[in-house]
C-alpha positions in Angstrom: -191.4 41.3 -12.7 -191.1 42.6 -16.2 -194.3 44.5 -15.9 -193.1 46.1 -12.7 -189.9 47.2 -14.3 -191.8 48.6 -17.3 -194.1 50.6 -15.0 -191.1 51.9 -13.1 -189.3 53.0 -16.3 -192.5 54.8 -17.5 -192.8 56.7 -14.2 -189.1 57.6 -14.3 -189.5 58.9 -17.9 -192.6 60.9 -16.9 -190.7 62.5 -13.9 -187.9 63.4 -16.2 -190.3 65.1 -18.6 -191.9 67.1 -15.9 -188.6 68.2 -14.6 -187.5 69.4 -18.1 -190.7 71.5 -18.3 -190.0 73.3 -14.9 -187.1 75.3 -13.7 -186.1 77.1 -10.6 -183.1 79.4 -10.5 -181.2 81.3 -7.8 -179.8 84.6 -8.8 -178.4 87.7 -7.2 -176.3 90.8 -7.4 -173.7 92.4 -5.1 -172.7 96.0 -5.5 -170.1 97.5 -3.2 -167.8 100.5 -3.4 -166.3 103.6 -1.8 -168.2 106.8 -2.0 -166.9 110.3 -1.3 -169.4 113.0 -0.3 -168.3 116.7 -0.3 -170.7 117.7 2.5 -172.4 115.6 5.1 -174.0 116.8 8.4 -171.9 116.4 11.5 -172.8 116.6 15.2 -172.9 120.2 16.4 -174.0 121.6 13.1 -172.3 122.3 9.8 -170.9 119.8 7.3 -167.8 117.9 6.6 -166.4 115.6 3.9 -167.1 111.9 4.2 -165.7 108.7 2.7 -167.7 105.6 3.4 -168.4 102.1 1.9 -171.8 101.9 0.3 -173.8 98.9 -0.8 -176.3 99.0 -3.6 -175.6 102.4 -5.3 -175.5 101.1 -8.9 -178.1 98.5 -8.1 -179.5 97.2 -4.9 -177.7 94.2 -3.6 -180.1 91.2 -3.6 -180.6 87.5 -3.8 -183.7 85.9 -5.4 -185.4 82.8 -6.5 -187.3 82.5 -9.8 -189.3 79.6 -11.1 -191.4 78.7 -14.2 -193.5 75.7 -15.1 -194.6 75.0 -18.6 -198.4 74.1 -18.5 -198.7 73.4 -22.2 -200.7 75.3 -24.8 -198.5 78.4 -24.4 -199.4 78.7 -20.7 -196.9 78.8 -17.8 -196.9 79.3 -14.1 -194.2 81.5 -12.5 -193.0 83.0 -9.2 -190.3 85.4 -7.9 -189.1 85.8 -4.4 -186.4 88.5 -3.9 -184.7 90.0 -0.8 -182.5 93.0 -0.6 -179.5 93.3 1.8 -176.6 95.5 2.6 -173.4 93.9 1.3 -171.3 96.1 3.5 -172.8 94.9 6.8 -175.0 92.0 6.0 -178.2 93.7 7.1 -181.6 93.0 5.5 -183.0 95.7 3.3 -186.6 97.0 2.9 -187.0 97.3 6.7 -186.0 93.8 7.4 -188.7 92.1 5.3 -187.7 88.5 4.3 -188.7 89.1 0.6 -188.9 92.9 0.7 -188.0 93.6 -2.9 -190.5 91.3 -4.6 -192.8 88.4 -3.8 -195.3 87.2 -6.3 -196.8 84.3 -8.2 -198.7 84.2 -11.4 -199.9 82.7 -14.7 -198.7 83.6 -18.1 -199.7 83.1 -21.7 -197.8 83.8 -24.9 -201.1 85.0 -26.5 -202.8 86.9 -23.6 -200.0 88.1 -21.3 -199.6 87.5 -17.6 -201.5 87.9 -14.4 -199.6 87.9 -11.1 -200.4 88.6 -7.4 -198.3 89.6 -4.4 -195.7 92.3 -3.6 -194.8 93.9 -6.9 -193.5 97.1 -8.5 -196.0 99.7 -9.8 -195.6 100.7 -13.5 -193.5 103.8 -12.7 -190.7 101.2 -12.4 -191.1 100.6 -16.1 -190.2 104.2 -16.8 -187.2 104.4 -14.4 -186.0 100.9 -15.4 -185.9 101.6 -19.1 -185.4 105.3 -19.8 -183.5 106.9 -17.0 -179.9 107.4 -16.1 -180.2 105.5 -12.9 -180.9 102.2 -14.7 -179.3 102.6 -18.1 -175.9 103.1 -16.4 -174.3 102.2 -13.1 -175.2 105.7 -11.8 -178.0 103.9 -9.9 -178.9 106.0 -6.8 -176.8 108.9 -8.1 -179.4 109.2 -10.8 -182.4 109.2 -8.3 -181.2 112.2 -6.2 -183.8 114.8 -7.4 -186.9 113.5 -5.8 -189.7 115.5 -4.4 -188.9 114.2 -1.2 -190.7 112.6 1.6 -187.4 112.5 3.4 -187.6 116.2 4.0 -191.1 116.2 5.5 -193.2 116.9 2.4 -196.1 114.7 1.5 -194.7 113.9 -1.9 -193.7 110.4 -2.9 -189.9 110.1 -3.2 -189.7 107.2 -5.8 -190.8 109.2 -8.8 -188.3 107.3 -11.0 -187.8 103.9 -9.5 -191.4 103.0 -8.7 -193.0 101.8 -5.5 -193.4 98.2 -4.3 -197.1 97.5 -3.8 -198.4 95.0 -1.3 -201.5 92.8 -2.0 -201.4 93.7 -5.6 -203.0 92.2 -8.7 -201.0 93.0 -11.9 -201.7 92.3 -15.5 -199.1 92.7 -18.3 -200.3 92.2 -21.9 -198.6 90.4 -24.7 -197.2 92.6 -27.5 -199.4 93.5 -30.4 -197.5 95.1 -33.3 -195.0 96.5 -30.9 -197.7 97.8 -28.4 -198.2 96.5 -24.9 -200.0 97.7 -21.9 -200.5 96.8 -18.2 -202.8 97.6 -15.2 -202.4 97.0 -11.5 -204.4 97.4 -8.3 -203.0 97.2 -4.8 -205.7 96.3 -2.3 -205.8 98.5 0.8 -207.6 95.7 2.7 -209.5 98.1 5.1 -212.9 96.9 6.0 -215.6 99.3 5.0 -213.2 101.6 3.1 -212.0 100.2 -0.2 -210.1 103.4 -1.0 -207.9 103.4 2.1 -204.4 102.5 1.2 -205.4 101.5 -2.3 -202.9 101.8 -5.3 -203.9 101.9 -8.9 -201.2 101.9 -11.7 -201.3 101.6 -15.5 -198.9 101.8 -18.4 -198.7 101.7 -22.2 -195.5 101.0 -24.2 -194.3 100.8 -27.8 -191.2 99.1 -29.0 -190.0 99.1 -32.6 -186.4 98.3 -33.5 -184.1 101.0 -32.1 -187.0 103.0 -30.5 -188.8 102.4 -27.3 -191.2 104.6 -25.4 -193.7 104.4 -22.6 -196.2 106.3 -20.4 -197.2 105.3 -16.8 -199.5 106.5 -14.1 -199.8 105.6 -10.4 -202.3 106.8 -7.8 -201.6 105.9 -4.1 -204.3 106.6 -1.6 -203.4 107.6 2.0 -204.4 105.4 4.9 -207.8 107.0 5.2 -208.5 107.1 1.5 -209.2 110.8 1.5 -206.3 112.0 -0.7 -203.7 110.7 -3.1 -200.2 110.9 -4.3 -200.5 110.9 -8.1 -197.5 110.2 -10.2 -197.3 110.6 -14.0 -194.3 109.6 -16.2 -193.1 109.2 -19.7 -189.8 108.1 -21.2 -188.2 107.2 -24.5 -184.8 106.0 -25.9 -183.5 105.6 -29.4 -180.3 103.7 -30.4 -178.2 105.4 -33.0 -175.1 103.4 -33.6 -173.0 103.5 -30.5 -175.2 106.2 -28.9 -178.4 105.6 -27.0 -180.0 109.0 -26.1 -182.9 108.9 -23.6 -185.3 111.2 -21.9 -187.7 111.1 -19.0 -190.4 113.4 -17.6 -192.2 112.7 -14.3 -194.6 114.6 -12.2 -195.7 113.9 -8.6 -198.6 115.7 -6.9 -200.3 115.5 -3.5 -204.0 116.1 -3.9 -204.4 117.2 -0.3 -201.9 120.0 -0.4 -201.5 120.5 -4.2 -197.8 120.3 -3.7 -196.2 119.3 -7.0 -192.8 118.6 -8.5 -192.0 118.0 -12.2 -188.7 116.4 -13.1 -187.0 116.4 -16.5 -184.0 114.3 -17.5 -182.0 114.1 -20.8 -178.9 112.0 -21.3 -177.1 109.4 -23.4 -175.1 106.2 -23.1 -172.2 105.8 -25.5 -170.6 102.3 -26.1 -167.0 103.4 -26.6 -165.9 99.8 -27.1 -167.5 96.4 -26.3 -165.9 96.7 -22.8 -166.3 100.4 -22.0 -169.5 102.4 -21.7 -169.8 106.2 -21.0 -173.0 107.9 -19.8 -174.1 111.3 -18.8 -177.4 113.1 -18.0 -178.8 116.4 -16.9 -181.7 116.6 -14.5 -184.0 119.5 -13.6 -186.8 119.6 -11.1 -189.4 122.3 -10.8 -191.5 122.6 -7.7 -194.6 124.8 -6.9 -195.7 126.7 -3.8 -192.5 128.7 -3.7 -190.2 125.8 -3.1 -186.9 126.2 -4.9 -185.9 124.2 -8.0 -183.1 121.7 -8.2 -180.7 120.3 -10.8 -178.1 117.7 -11.1 -175.3 116.5 -13.5 -174.6 112.8 -13.4 -171.8 110.9 -15.3 -170.4 107.4 -15.2 -167.6 105.3 -16.8 -168.2 101.5 -16.8 -165.6 98.8 -17.6 -167.0 95.3 -18.2 -164.5 92.7 -16.8 -166.9 89.9 -17.9 -170.6 89.4 -18.7 -171.3 89.3 -14.9 -168.7 91.7 -13.4 -167.9 95.3 -14.0 -166.0 98.1 -12.4 -167.4 101.6 -12.6 -166.8 105.3 -11.6 -169.8 107.5 -10.9 -170.0 111.2 -10.2 -172.9 113.6 -9.4 -173.2 117.3 -8.7 -176.5 118.3 -7.1 -177.7 121.9 -6.5 -180.9 122.3 -4.6 -182.5 125.7 -3.9 -185.4 124.2 -1.9 -183.8 121.7 0.4 -180.3 120.5 1.5 -179.0 118.6 -1.5 -179.6 114.9 -1.3 -178.0 113.1 -4.3 -178.5 109.5 -3.2 -181.9 108.4 -2.2 -182.6 105.5 0.1 -180.1 105.9 2.9 -177.7 108.3 1.1 -176.0 111.3 2.5 -177.9 114.5 2.7 -175.7 117.6 2.3 -175.4 120.2 5.1 -176.0 122.8 2.3 -177.8 123.2 -1.0 -174.8 121.8 -2.9 -173.4 118.3 -3.0 -170.8 116.5 -4.9 -170.4 112.7 -4.7 -167.8 110.4 -6.3 -167.8 106.6 -6.3 -165.6 103.7 -7.3 -167.6 100.6 -7.3 -167.7 96.9 -8.3 -170.8 95.0 -9.3 -171.1 91.3 -9.7 -174.2 89.3 -10.8 -174.7 85.6 -10.3 
């Protein structure tokens, strides 16, 4: 009887240890607010003002699951499953996919970095996520409005800042070596007899040293036949000077079939007015070839942090597009009936 109790106690102790070395967390974000658009298309032609409730302007509303397991020797296993949704109507995002935002599993090492497989962002997301107005402030989609714009029928990719989610991908992120790190990714097209069809290749290099951070990234996305590519290049940097954090981004997207090209420049700064108040502003300019008119935008935000998890914000954008009808909010936003568009937003964001 004593031996049985001893064995049971040892097993219970082992189970407790295993549990302490593993963790699974549920997290999420809800972003909702009222957005005013100065010009939206109406039936019968022309444009009119519009006020509507939008979800996911500052950041996409989402719920996710993350887990890690300590394997010992500096090794760990990890996973992420994340789904997007519309908080205003409860609809699933990303075309109704269950885990449309991210879905991957991998192994990591403190010495060698990490290797993961699944549905993951390409490395252009590193540029947009660290050095652009859309991510450094609650501007969100207001900061992604100058894209070269598959929504208007061109063959150019319209996520030149935020990055693309890549299915069937194998992704490596290195550890940091003296502030330097790098990464590489391939997304398998999975077409028998044609390894190029639908294939994605992406890479990045980054340097972080105190107040300075900078990175370069590249993505090549083959079409469904493998005969041509959408090629995207990007670079960004930021530098913290007291309460100011100036930043800059340059991206270029090119279609190798038509040679259509767009280059976008952004300069801006975030200013921590107080521990509770942040101000941010940026100017964007996009240059297009083949006689398509240029575009520019001014974006500004005021952010009030109610707590570590909740903030209220005001965002504004003015977009002037000489090539297309202005489109200041990507991903389901409102396209102007003209080449000019103003949008204002009062929103609330809560993280859990």
